[in-house]
LOSEVO-476388 format. One record per residue: x, z, y of N, C-alpha, C in turn; residue in one letter. Coordinates in steps of 0.1 Angstrom, whole numbers, padded with zeros to 4 digits, always signed. Example, Ala and Ser with C-alpha at 12.3 -4.5 7.8 and 13.67 -1.06 7.14 Angstrom:
% LOSEVO-476388
+0132+0078-0057+0123+0078-0045+0132+0078-0033A/+0128+0071-0022+0137+0071-0011+0129+0079+0000S/
//
This chain:
% LOSEVO-476388
+0148-0167-0271+0138-0156-0274+0122-0162-0267X/+0106-0166-0273+0099-0171-0265+0089-0154-0264X/+0084-0157-0252+0072-0148-0249+0064-0142-0259X/+0061-0150-0266+0049-0149-0280+0058-0135-0284X/+0073-0136-0290+0076-0131-0296+0080-0114-0294X/+0086-0119-0281+0086-0107-0267+0071-0096-0271X/+0063-0100-0267+0051-0096-0266+0046-0088-0280X/+0049-0098-0293+0049-0091-0306+0055-0076-0306X/+0069-0078-0300+0079-0069-0303+0075-0055-0294X/+0066-0059-0281+0064-0048-0273+0052-0039-0280X/+0042-0050-0286+0029-0045-0289+0030-0034-0305X/+0046-0039-0310+0049-0031-0323+0054-0019-0321X/+0064-0019-0307+0068-0007-0301+0054+0004-0295X/+0044-0002-0287+0036+0003-0284+0027+0014-0296X/+0026+0000-0307+0011+0007-0317+0023+0016-0327X/+0032+0012-0329+0046+0021-0336+0047+0038-0330X/+0044+0038-0315+0049+0051-0308+0034+0051-0301X/+0025+0062-0306+0013+0059-0296+0014+0072-0279X/+0027+0079-0280+0028+0087-0268+0043+0084-0259X/+0048+0073-0255+0054+0065-0255+0056+0075-0240X/+0050+0075-0229+0048+0085-0221+0052+0096-0226X/+0052+0107-0231+0062+0117-0238+0076+0117-0237X/+0083+0105-0243+0095+0105-0245+0105+0103-0234X/+0112+0110-0235+0127+0108-0228+0131+0094-0224X/+0136+0085-0210+0142+0076-0214+0150+0070-0224X/+0160+0080-0226+0168+0079-0239+0161+0077-0255X/+0152+0086-0256+0145+0085-0266+0136+0071-0268X/+0129+0071-0257+0123+0057-0257+0132+0041-0260X/+0142+0040-0252+0153+0034-0256+0159+0030-0272X/+0160+0042-0278+0167+0042-0289+0157+0040-0298X/+0141+0046-0299+0133+0035-0302+0130+0024-0301X/+0130+0017-0291+0133+0002-0289+0142-0009-0297X/+0157+0001-0299+0169-0001-0308+0165-0004-0320X/+0157+0005-0327+0159+0007-0342+0146-0005-0343X/+0137-0005-0334+0124-0017-0338+0129-0032-0336X/+0140-0033-0327+0145-0045-0327+0157-0051-0337X/+0163-0039-0338+0176-0043-0350+0167-0040-0364X/+0157-0040-0368+0149-0039-0379+0139-0051-0382X/+0141-0063-0373+0134-0072-0375+0144-0087-0379X/+0141-0091-0388+0151-0099-0398+0153-0109-0387X/+0141-0117-0383+0143-0129-0375+0149-0129-0363X/+0156-0113-0355+0164-0114-0346+0179-0112-0354X/+0181-0114-0363+0199-0112-0368+0208-0123-0365X/+0203-0138-0360+0208-0141-0354+0212-0143-0340X/+0208-0136-0335+0208-0131-0323+0220-0123-0318X/+0230-0130-0306+0242-0124-0300+0239-0110-0296X/+0250-0103-0293+0248-0088-0291+0242-0087-0276X/+0248-0099-0268+0245-0099-0256+0226-0100-0254X/+0223-0110-0263+0211-0114-0262+0200-0103-0270X/+0202-0092-0278+0198-0082-0283+0197-0074-0272X/+0206-0067-0262+0209-0060-0249+0199-0064-0242X/+0200-0076-0241+0186-0081-0227+0176-0084-0234X/+0170-0084-0250+0161-0084-0250+0155-0063-0252X/+0161-0063-0256+0158-0045-0258+0155-0041-0240X/+0166-0044-0232+0160-0040-0221+0148-0044-0215X/+0147-0056-0215+0130-0065-0213+0121-0057-0220X/+0121-0051-0228+0114-0044-0232+0111-0031-0228X/+0121-0025-0228+0120-0010-0221+0117-0011-0205X/+0120-0024-0200+0114-0020-0184+0101-0024-0186X/+0093-0034-0199+0080-0033-0192+0076-0020-0197X/+0082-0008-0205+0075+0000-0203+0080+0011-0194X/+0092+0010-0188+0091+0021-0178+0097+0014-0166X/+0102+0003-0163+0102-0002-0149+0095-0016-0150X/+0100-0023-0140+0089-0035-0135+0086-0044-0143X/+0090-0043-0153+0090-0056-0162+0094-0069-0159X/+0094-0079-0156+0102-0093-0156+0108-0090-0142X/+0102-0084-0131+0109-0080-0118+0120-0072-0122X/+0123-0060-0131+0131-0051-0128+0149-0058-0125X/+0149-0067-0136+0167-0073-0135+0166-0079-0120X/+0159-0084-0111+0156-0092-0100+0159-0076-0091X/+0152-0065-0093+0155-0056-0085+0170-0053-0087X/+0171-0045-0097+0185-0042-0101+0201-0053-0098X/+0191-0067-0089+0204-0077-0090+0205-0075-0073X/+0221-0068-0066+0226-0069-0057+0221-0082-0047X/+0224-0089-0050+0225-0104-0045+0214-0109-0041X/+0200-0101-0048+0190-0106-0042+0185-0098-0031X/+0178-0101-0017+0171-0098-0009+0162-0098-0007X/+0151-0107-0014+0135-0102-0015+0131-0110-0024X/+0122-0106-0028+0112-0110-0038+0101-0111-0036X/+0094-0122-0039+0077-0127-0035+0072-0133-0047X/+0061-0125-0045+0053-0127-0058+0040-0130-0054X/+0041-0146-0055+0026-0152-0050+0014-0155-0059X/+0016-0149-0072+0005-0148-0083+0014-0145-0098X/+0007-0139-0104+0013-0137-0117+0022-0153-0124X/+0020-0159-0120+0024-0170-0125+0036-0177-0109X/+0037-0171-0099+0048-0176-0091+0055-0166-0085X/+0069-0167-0089+0076-0160-0084+0090-0165-0077X/+0088-0159-0063+0102-0167-0058+0111-0154-0052X/+0129-0157-0050+0133-0146-0047+0142-0152-0036X/+0146-0148-0024+0160-0147-0019+0169-0145-0022X/+0179-0152-0022+0193-0150-0026+0200-0156-0015X/+0215-0150-0010+0224-0159+0000+0218-0165+0014X/+0206-0163+0015+0197-0164+0021+0190-0176+0019X/+0188-0182+0009+0181-0194+0004+0169-0190-0007X/+0156-0196-0004+0145-0192-0013+0144-0203-0024X/+0140-0197-0038+0140-0209-0045+0128-0196-0057X/+0123-0210-0063+0113-0201-0075+0123-0199-0086X/+0115-0192-0096+0121-0185-0110+0115-0193-0118X/+0117-0193-0128+0113-0201-0140+0109-0188-0152X/+0102-0179-0140+0092-0166-0150+0077-0163-0142X/+0073-0161-0152+0058-0155-0149+0053-0140-0163X/+0047-0133-0156+0040-0125-0162+0030-0130-0171X/+0031-0117-0180+0021-0124-0191+0008-0126-0192X/+0002-0122-0180-0010-0120-0171-0014-0116-0159X/-0027-0120-0150-0027-0111-0143-0027-0096-0140X/-0032-0095-0152-0037-0080-0154-0024-0067-0154X/-0016-0077-0163+0000-0072-0163+0003-0070-0151X/+0006-0080-0139+0011-0076-0126+0002-0064-0120X/-0010-0064-0119-0020-0056-0118-0017-0042-0121X/-0012-0037-0135-0005-0028-0137+0009-0022-0130X/+0018-0034-0127+0029-0031-0122+0023-0027-0110X/+0015-0031-0099+0012-0028-0087+0008-0013-0089X/-0005-0011-0095-0011+0001-0094+0004+0011-0098X/+0013+0012-0106+0024+0013-0111+0032+0020-0096X/+0032+0012-0090+0042+0013-0078+0039+0023-0067X/+0021+0017-0063+0017+0026-0055+0010+0040-0056X/+0014+0044-0071+0006+0057-0074+0019+0064-0075X/+0032+0060-0079+0046+0067-0075+0046+0071-0058X/+0039+0062-0054+0042+0075-0036+0027+0074-0032X/+0020+0075-0041+0004+0087-0034-0004+0077-0029X/-0003+0067-0029-0010+0055-0021-0020+0052-0029X/-0030+0043-0024-0040+0034-0034-0043+0021-0028X/-0046+0011-0040-0047-0002-0037-0061-0009-0046X/-0071-0012-0040-0080-0013-0046-0089-0025-0041X/-0099-0031-0049-0108-0044-0040-0115-0036-0027X/-0115-0025-0025-0118-0024-0013-0112-0018-0003X/-0098-0017-0006-0084-0013+0001-0071-0023-0001X/-0073-0039-0001-0071-0041-0010-0051-0049-0007X/-0052-0035+0011-0039-0043+0015-0027-0027+0014X/-0019-0027+0012-0009-0014+0014+0004-0018+0016X/+0012-0011+0019+0024-0006+0020+0027+0004+0012X/+0043+0000+0004+0045+0012-0003+0060+0008-0007X/+0066+0016-0020+0084+0015-0015+0083+0019-0029X/+0096+0014-0036+0102+0017-0046+0111+0028-0049X/+0116+0034-0057+0123+0047-0054+0138+0041-0055X/+0144+0030-0054+0159+0030-0046+0156+0024-0030X/+0145+0026-0024+0139+0027-0013+0134+0010-0008X/+0130+0004-0017+0129-0011-0012+0117-0011-0006X/+0112-0019+0003+0097-0018+0007+0087-0029-0001X/+0079-0024-0002+0066-0037-0010+0057-0035+0002X/+0052-0049+0002+0037-0050+0008+0032-0053-0007X/+0018-0054-0010+0008-0060-0013-0007-0061-0011X/-0007-0076-0015-0022-0079-0017-0032-0079-0024X/-0042-0074-0022-0050-0077-0038-0059-0089-0035X/-0071-0095-0042-0082-0100-0044-0092-0094-0041X/-0097-0097-0027-0101-0112-0023-0095-0119-0015X/-0088-0106-0011-0078-0111+0003-0069-0123-0005X/-0062-0122-0011-0053-0130-0020-0059-0141-0028X/-0057-0149-0024-0065-0165-0031-0065-0163-0045X/-0050-0166-0048-0045-0170-0064-0043-0159-0069X/-0045-0145-0064-0044-0134-0074-0037-0123-0066X/-0029-0112-0072-0024-0103-0067-0006-0107-0061X/-0005-0104-0048+0005-0108-0043+0018-0099-0037X/+0028-0095-0040+0035-0087-0035+0050-0091-0033X/+0050-0083-0020+0065-0086-0014+0078-0076-0015X/+0089-0074-0023+0094-0066-0020+0110-0070-0011X/+0112-0062-0003+0123-0064+0006+0134-0053+0001X/+0143-0056-0002+0153-0048-0008+0163-0047+0006X/+0168-0036+0000+0182-0031+0012+0192-0025+0002X/+0203-0024+0008+0215-0018+0000+0217-0006-0002X/+0221+0000-0014+0222+0012-0019+0231+0019-0004X/+0241+0014-0002+0247+0019+0008+0245+0013+0024X/+0237+0020+0033+0236+0015+0045+0247+0002+0054X/+0245-0006+0060+0251-0018+0064+0257-0006+0081X/+0272-0006+0080+0275-0002+0093+0277-0012+0105X/+0280-0004+0119+0281-0013+0126+0298-0021+0122X/+0306-0021+0117+0318-0026+0114+0312-0039+0105X/+0306-0032+0098+0299-0043+0084+0294-0055+0094X/+0286-0051+0103+0277-0064+0110+0286-0073+0120X/+0299-0066+0123+0305-0075+0129+0318-0078+0127X/+0317-0077+0113+0326-0083+0104+0319-0098+0095X/+0305-0094+0094+0296-0106+0095+0293-0117+0107X/+0294-0112+0115+0296-0123+0131+0283-0119+0136X/+0275-0106+0134+0264-0109+0138+0263-0104+0154X/+0273-0095+0156+0283-0096+0173+0293-0092+0173X/+0301-0089+0185+0311-0087+0184+0317-0070+0186X/+0329-0068+0188+0335-0054+0183+0331-0047+0201X/+0332-0059+0211+0331-0052+0224+0317-0046+0226X/+0309-0057+0223+0291-0052+0219+0290-0039+0213X/+0296-0044+0204+0291-0030+0194+0302-0020+0199X/+0309-0015+0208+0316-0006+0214+0305-0001+0223X/+0302-0011+0231+0294-0008+0244+0281-0004+0239X/+0274-0006+0224+0263+0001+0217+0266+0013+0217X/+0276+0017+0210+0280+0030+0207+0278+0037+0218X/+0281+0035+0228+0285+0045+0241+0269+0044+0246X/+0259+0039+0245+0247+0038+0248+0242+0050+0239X/+0239+0050+0225+0235+0057+0218+0236+0071+0220X/+0252+0075+0226+0259+0088+0225+0253+0091+0235X/+0252+0082+0245+0248+0087+0260+0231+0088+0261X/+0227+0084+0249+0211+0090+0252+0201+0076+0259X/+0206+0067+0258+0196+0054+0262+0187+0054+0249X/+0177+0048+0261+0163+0047+0249+0167+0033+0247X/+0165+0028+0235+0168+0017+0230+0160+0016+0221X/+0155-0007+0222+0139-0009+0216+0147-0020+0211X/+0147-0022+0196+0152-0039+0193+0138-0045+0186X/+0140-0059+0191+0130-0070+0187+0139-0079+0179X/+0129-0084+0177+0132-0100+0167+0120-0103+0153X/+0122-0113+0152+0115-0121+0146+0113-0112+0130X/+0105-0119+0121+0102-0116+0106+0120-0116+0105X/+0125-0107+0093+0141-0113+0084+0148-0111+0095X/+0149-0105+0105+0161-0112+0114+0167-0098+0115X/+0167-0089+0105+0177-0080+0106+0173-0066+0115X/+0165-0062+0116+0159-0051+0128+0160-0038+0122X/+0156-0036+0110+0158-0020+0099+0171-0021+0098X/+0178-0030+0096+0193-0030+0092+0204-0026+0103X/+0197-0035+0114+0205-0027+0130+0199-0014+0133X/+0189-0010+0133+0186+0005+0139+0190+0012+0121X/+0192+0014+0115+0200+0018+0106+0218+0019+0111X/+0226+0008+0114+0237+0010+0119+0238+0015+0136X/+0227+0015+0137+0229+0023+0152+0227+0038+0152X/+0219+0041+0146+0220+0052+0138+0229+0061+0138X/+0234+0053+0132+0254+0063+0129+0263+0065+0139X/+0259+0058+0148+0259+0066+0162+0258+0078+0172X/+0243+0081+0166+0237+0089+0171+0245+0110+0166X/+0253+0118+0177+0260+0127+0171+0251+0137+0160X/+0261+0141+0150+0258+0148+0144+0248+0161+0145X/+0256+0168+0157+0247+0181+0156+0231+0181+0160X/+0226+0170+0161+0209+0169+0172+0198+0165+0155X/+0190+0165+0165+0178+0168+0154+0171+0155+0156X/+0168+0148+0147+0164+0133+0146+0149+0136+0138X/+0141+0127+0137+0126+0127+0134+0127+0111+0134X/+0123+0111+0117+0123+0096+0119+0108+0096+0114X/+0102+0081+0120+0083+0079+0118+0086+0065+0111X/+0076+0063+0096+0076+0053+0101+0059+0052+0089X/+0058+0037+0084+0046+0032+0079+0049+0035+0060X/+0066+0030+0059+0070+0031+0045+0084+0031+0047X/+0087+0046+0042+0099+0051+0045+0108+0044+0044X/+0115+0035+0047+0130+0028+0043+0143+0031+0053X/+0140+0041+0062+0161+0043+0071+0166+0045+0063X/+0176+0043+0065+0190+0057+0057+0198+0061+0070X/+0190+0069+0075+0203+0080+0078+0209+0086+0073X/+0224+0087+0076+0229+0093+0065+0241+0101+0073X/+0241+0098+0088+0255+0110+0090+0246+0121+0104X/+0234+0120+0102+0228+0133+0110+0219+0146+0099X/+0225+0154+0095+0222+0170+0087+0208+0172+0092X/+0204+0172+0106+0193+0176+0108+0184+0166+0106X/+0176+0163+0099+0171+0153+0097+0153+0154+0095X/+0144+0151+0098+0134+0150+0089+0128+0138+0090X/+0120+0132+0076+0118+0121+0079+0099+0121+0075X/+0094+0118+0084+0081+0113+0081+0074+0100+0074X/+0063+0100+0072+0059+0084+0067+0044+0087+0065X/+0034+0079+0071+0019+0074+0071+0012+0080+0059X/+0006+0078+0062-0009+0080+0045-0020+0075+0045X/-0022+0069+0039-0034+0060+0041-0051+0067+0034X/-0063+0066+0039-0073+0071+0039-0073+0071+0021X/-0082+0081+0018-0083+0083+0009-0097+0072+0003X/-0100+0075-0012-0114+0065-0014-0127+0066-0010X/-0129+0079-0002-0137+0081+0003-0134+0082+0020X/-0122+0073+0023-0120+0069+0037-0114+0078+0047X/-0108+0089+0040-0109+0103+0050-0094+0106+0043X/-0086+0113+0053-0071+0118+0051-0065+0112+0054X/-0064+0100+0060-0054+0090+0068-0046+0100+0078X/-0035+0092+0079-0024+0102+0086-0016+0086+0092X/-0016+0086+0108-0010+0076+0111+0001+0077+0117X/+0005+0066+0126+0020+0068+0130+0016+0075+0145X/+0006+0069+0151+0001+0078+0159+0002+0091+0157X/-0004+0097+0147-0005+0113+0146+0012+0121+0143X/+0015+0111+0136+0029+0115+0135+0037+0118+0143X/+0040+0107+0155+0044+0108+0166+0039+0124+0179X/+0024+0120+0176+0023+0136+0181+0026+0149+0175X/+0024+0150+0161+0029+0159+0159+0047+0165+0157X/+0057+0149+0158+0070+0154+0156+0075+0154+0172X/+0064+0158+0185+0067+0164+0197+0068+0181+0195X/+0061+0187+0181+0059+0202+0183+0069+0205+0171X/+0083+0194+0173+0089+0200+0161+0105+0201+0166X/+0103+0202+0177+0118+0199+0184+0132+0187+0177X/+0125+0177+0184+0136+0165+0183+0145+0166+0193X/+0157+0161+0193+0167+0151+0201+0159+0141+0206X/+0154+0138+0191+0157+0118+0191+0138+0117+0180X/+0135+0108+0185+0128+0106+0178+0128+0090+0174X/+0130+0085+0159+0130+0072+0159+0118+0066+0150X/+0111+0054+0156+0100+0050+0152+0105+0038+0144X/+0103+0035+0131+0108+0020+0127+0103+0011+0129X/+0089+0010+0134+0086-0001+0140+0070+0000+0146X/+0069-0002+0160+0059+0000+0164+0045-0014+0159X/+0037-0010+0156+0024-0027+0156+0016-0023+0166X/+0010-0015+0168-0005-0009+0174-0003-0001+0187X/-0019+0007+0186-0017+0016+0197-0011+0029+0200X/+0000+0030+0185+0012+0039+0187+0022+0039+0198X/+0018+0025+0202+0033+0023+0212+0029+0032+0223X/+0019+0034+0230+0017+0045+0242+0026+0058+0238X/+0020+0063+0226+0029+0080+0225+0042+0076+0223X/+0048+0068+0218+0059+0064+0218+0066+0065+0226X/+0062+0053+0243+0063+0056+0253+0066+0066+0260X/+0056+0074+0258+0050+0084+0264+0062+0100+0258X/+0069+0095+0247+0079+0106+0242+0091+0105+0248X/+0094+0091+0248+0107+0088+0255+0100+0092+0276X/+0097+0092+0275+0090+0093+0293+0092+0110+0292X/+0092+0116+0281+0091+0130+0283+0101+0141+0281X/+0117+0134+0279+0122+0144+0275+0133+0139+0261X/+0125+0127+0257+0134+0128+0240+0142+0115+0241X/+0151+0116+0252+0158+0102+0258+0172+0102+0238X/+0174+0091+0243+0179+0087+0230+0172+0081+0219X/+0159+0077+0223+0151+0076+0207+0151+0060+0202X/+0148+0056+0196+0154+0045+0188+0135+0038+0183X/+0133+0019+0187+0125+0021+0178+0123+0004+0179X/+0116-0003+0170+0117-0016+0168+0106-0022+0168X/+0103-0037+0172+0088-0042+0170+0095-0060+0167X/+0083-0067+0165+0083-0078+0162+0082-0089+0177X/+0089-0095+0179+0089-0103+0188+0099-0117+0188X/+0095-0130+0194+0106-0138+0195+0116-0139+0207X/+0111-0130+0216+0123-0127+0228+0123-0114+0237X/+0126-0105+0245+0123-0098+0249+0119-0099+0260X/+0114-0107+0265+0103-0110+0275+0087-0108+0266X/+0091-0109+0256+0080-0117+0244+0073-0103+0246X/+0084-0095+0237+0086-0079+0233+0078-0069+0242X/+0080-0071+0257+0075-0068+0269+0061-0070+0267X/+0057-0083+0263+0045-0085+0263+0035-0080+0253X/+0043-0077+0246+0032-0072+0233+0033-0055+0229X/+0043-0050+0238+0043-0038+0239+0025-0036+0250X/+0027-0041+0261+0015-0041+0269+0004-0044+0263X/+0001-0054+0251-0007-0054+0247-0015-0045+0235X/-0001-0035+0227-0005-0029+0214-0009-0014+0228X/-0002-0010+0239-0007+0001+0249-0020-0001+0247X/-0027-0011+0253-0040-0011+0256-0050-0018+0250X/-0044-0023+0237-0056-0022+0225-0058-0008+0222X/-0052+0003+0221-0058+0019+0222-0061+0027+0234X/-0056+0026+0250-0061+0030+0257-0067+0021+0274X/-0073+0024+0278-0081+0018+0291-0076+0024+0303X/-0061+0012+0307-0049+0020+0315-0049+0003+0324X/-0045+0004+0336-0041-0003+0344-0029-0012+0341X/-0028-0025+0340-0017-0032+0336-0003-0029+0345X/-0006-0023+0357+0002-0016+0364+0011-0006+0357X/+0000+0007+0350+0000+0016+0346+0015+0013+0336X/+0006+0003+0327+0012+0002+0312+0029-0007+0317X/+0029-0014+0323+0044-0021+0326+0055-0007+0332X/+0046-0002+0345+0054+0007+0348+0058+0022+0336X/+0053+0022+0328+0055+0031+0315+0068+0027+0308X/+0062+0013+0306+0074+0007+0297+0088+0003+0308X/+0088+0005+0322+0104+0003+0325+0108+0020+0325X/+0097+0023+0332+0105+0040+0328+0106+0047+0314X/+0105+0040+0303+0108+0049+0293+0117+0037+0283X/+0121+0027+0283+0130+0020+0274+0139+0016+0286X/+0154+0023+0284+0168+0017+0290+0169-0001+0287X/+0170-0001+0269+0181-0010+0269+0168-0020+0258X/+0166-0031+0259+0164-0040+0248+0174-0049+0238X/+0171-0047+0222+0184-0056+0215+0176-0065+0210X/+0179-0078+0212+0173-0088+0203+0179-0100+0191X/+0175-0096+0181+0180-0102+0172+0170-0112+0169X/+0179-0127+0165+0176-0137+0155+0180-0144+0145X/+0172-0151+0139+0177-0155+0126+0178-0167+0126X/+0193-0176+0131+0197-0189+0131+0193-0201+0121X/+0194-0213+0127+0191-0224+0115+0203-0219+0102X/+0212-0217+0102+0220-0214+0093+0219-0203+0088X/+0211-0197+0089+0202-0184+0083+0209-0169+0086X/+0219-0169+0094+0227-0158+0097+0217-0149+0106X/+0220-0139+0108+0214-0128+0114+0221-0123+0127X/+0221-0127+0136+0227-0121+0150+0222-0115+0161X/+0227-0111+0171+0222-0100+0182+0223-0114+0193X/+0213-0118+0201+0213-0131+0211+0215-0129+0225X/+0208-0110+0228+0209-0109+0235+0203-0090+0241X/+0214-0088+0247+0213-0073+0250+0207-0072+0266X/+0197-0064+0270+0189-0066+0282+0191-0051+0290X/+0193-0049+0300+0190-0035+0303+0173-0036+0312X/+0169-0029+0313+0156-0028+0323+0160-0020+0330X/+0160-0028+0346+0157-0026+0358+0151-0020+0366X/+0139-0012+0363+0124-0012+0370+0114-0018+0371X/+0107-0022+0379+0096-0028+0386+0099-0039+0395X/+0092-0047+0396+0096-0054+0410+0080-0069+0409X/+0076-0062+0423+0065-0073+0421+0053-0072+0413X/+0055-0065+0408+0043-0055+0392+0050-0061+0380X/+0059-0067+0378+0072-0069+0363+0078-0061+0365X/+0084-0061+0351+0093-0055+0344+0104-0064+0347X/+0116-0057+0351+0126-0064+0358+0138-0059+0343X/+0146-0076+0338+0152-0074+0332+0163-0080+0337X/+0177-0070+0333+0190-0078+0335+0195-0077+0323X/+0198-0090+0320+0206-0097+0308+0225-0086+0312X/+0225-0083+0298+0239-0076+0298+0251-0084+0290X/+0244-0088+0273+0251-0098+0270+0240-0112+0265X/+0245-0117+0262+0239-0134+0257+0244-0142+0251X/+0241-0143+0236+0249-0154+0229+0246-0172+0234X/+0256-0173+0233+0260-0188+0238+0268-0193+0221X/+0260-0202+0218+0260-0212+0210+0277-0223+0211X/+0286-0225+0202+0295-0235+0207+0298-0245+0200X/+0289-0247+0189+0287-0256+0180+0285-0255+0167X/+0288-0261+0157+0289-0254+0138+0304-0262+0133X/+0302-0252+0125+0315-0258+0113+0309-0249+0101X/+0315-0263+0093+0310-0261+0079+0296-0253+0074X/+0288-0259+0084+0276-0257+0081+0270-0242+0091X/+0277-0237+0098+0275-0228+0100+0275-0227+0117X/+0265-0219+0129+0265-0217+0138+0275-0211+0140X/+0282-0218+0150+0292-0209+0160+0290-0204+0174X/+0294-0194+0179+0293-0188+0192+0296-0179+0193X/+0293-0171+0205+0302-0155+0207+0290-0147+0215X/+0287-0136+0217+0279-0131+0223+0289-0122+0237X/+0284-0132+0247+0293-0132+0260+0284-0122+0272X/+0291-0114+0276+0291-0108+0287+0285-0113+0297X/+0273-0104+0307+0264-0115+0317+0268-0105+0326X/+0261-0094+0328+0262-0085+0343+0266-0071+0340X/+0271-0062+0345+0279-0051+0343+0262-0046+0342X/+0262-0033+0333+0252-0022+0333+0251-0016+0349X/+0236-0016+0351+0236-0007+0365+0232+0003+0365X/+0225+0008+0355+0220+0023+0358+0232+0029+0344X/+0239+0039+0349+0252+0042+0343+0252+0061+0344X/+0237+0064+0351+0235+0079+0351+0238+0085+0333X/+0229+0082+0324+0230+0084+0312+0249+0089+0305X/+0254+0081+0310+0265+0077+0308+0275+0091+0314X/+0274+0088+0326+0280+0099+0335+0275+0110+0334X/+0263+0115+0329+0259+0128+0329+0265+0133+0311X/+0267+0126+0306+0273+0124+0291+0288+0127+0289X/+0296+0125+0302+0308+0121+0303+0312+0111+0296X/+0308+0101+0292+0313+0090+0288+0318+0078+0295X/+0331+0075+0298+0336+0064+0306+0330+0051+0302X/+0326+0039+0318+0320+0025+0307+0328+0019+0319X/+0335+0008+0316+0346+0000+0320+0337-0013+0314X/+0328-0022+0327+0326-0036+0323+0332-0045+0320X/+0331-0055+0310+0339-0062+0304+0341-0073+0315X/+0355-0082+0319+0355-0086+0327+0348-0101+0333X/+0342-0107+0320+0333-0119+0321+0319-0109+0334X/+0319-0098+0329+0312-0089+0340+0310-0086+0351X/+0320-0083+0351+0325-0079+0368+0325-0092+0374X/+0329-0108+0369+0328-0117+0376+0321-0122+0381X/+0306-0121+0373+0294-0126+0376+0288-0116+0383X/+0291-0101+0383+0284-0094+0394+0290-0098+0407X/+0303-0104+0407+0308-0107+0422+0305-0113+0433X/
//
């Protein structure tokens, strides 16, 4: 079926039923079926082809048009719309261009407006960048002209319906069972953990997996730009989401505002989906004021780079001496977990480091685990997350009554 016939059929449905929005989904589907089955030129189509046609017309009214099958496909992890004519996907770690395009730029703009209005956000020429989400929790980033030169741009990061567990990550080789057990003890012992990594390294997925180790009797507050965390093991959970300013430039609620508000909500732990700016100071202060066990993530190429980025974030919103900022970081964060996407596109934990205070004005890091590459097999990078040094600060584990026995290799390294 060509696009011209599809547009004719969709136009017939629209003109034959002026109030499609007043119908429920089932009634609209039945109306589309009657319209398709009444067309003689479609008699030669197979039942499967007719089903696809009906579904495409339905998606153009109630779904995301040509993107809906991509959103519904669990094998696709990312959808990249560079313009109404350029659509790419990531599937099994490979990026490819699809032979699909929207019928016009206006149609793509209509889909974008439907997405942002569904989460009470606004995107237009005066406010051309927005983060949103789909009903299934997928994260959406939108950039409009004149910022996007080729036309409206939309990137959809999909997440599995069922969040990955740490067992799933171990099975995929992201880390070993001993490191997984170690992290489980740290979360239960209320160590403040910061997850760093590059774009697409799996930070949110790993944060979700870590959060499943939080005891079920605690109260947890999550704070995000666009809600995507899937914490399913904690009943006493409050999820907060930022809000953009309205068309008059008022009503903005930032991550910084939410962190400050969360401190008055009696949280046991605060989980900040990602720190990007001056809210880093508020997060560090929350960790330093009795909210042990807090978790967060940030973009960086290494653990040391993450510390430098945190310093820059704090200084962007506060006039503080660099020594004071570093002391805040050293006293607030106990553990850094760094993730990386290797050349075979696999996502791995490549380093787990302990923050061991300050020395000569610098934050001191002790490596606890480090990924050691051993080669390649069938195009896949092989290696092991090898223990380095034993954990030094065991006070929180001791207070929680959690035993800690350093791995044999770490004991040897300490000798």
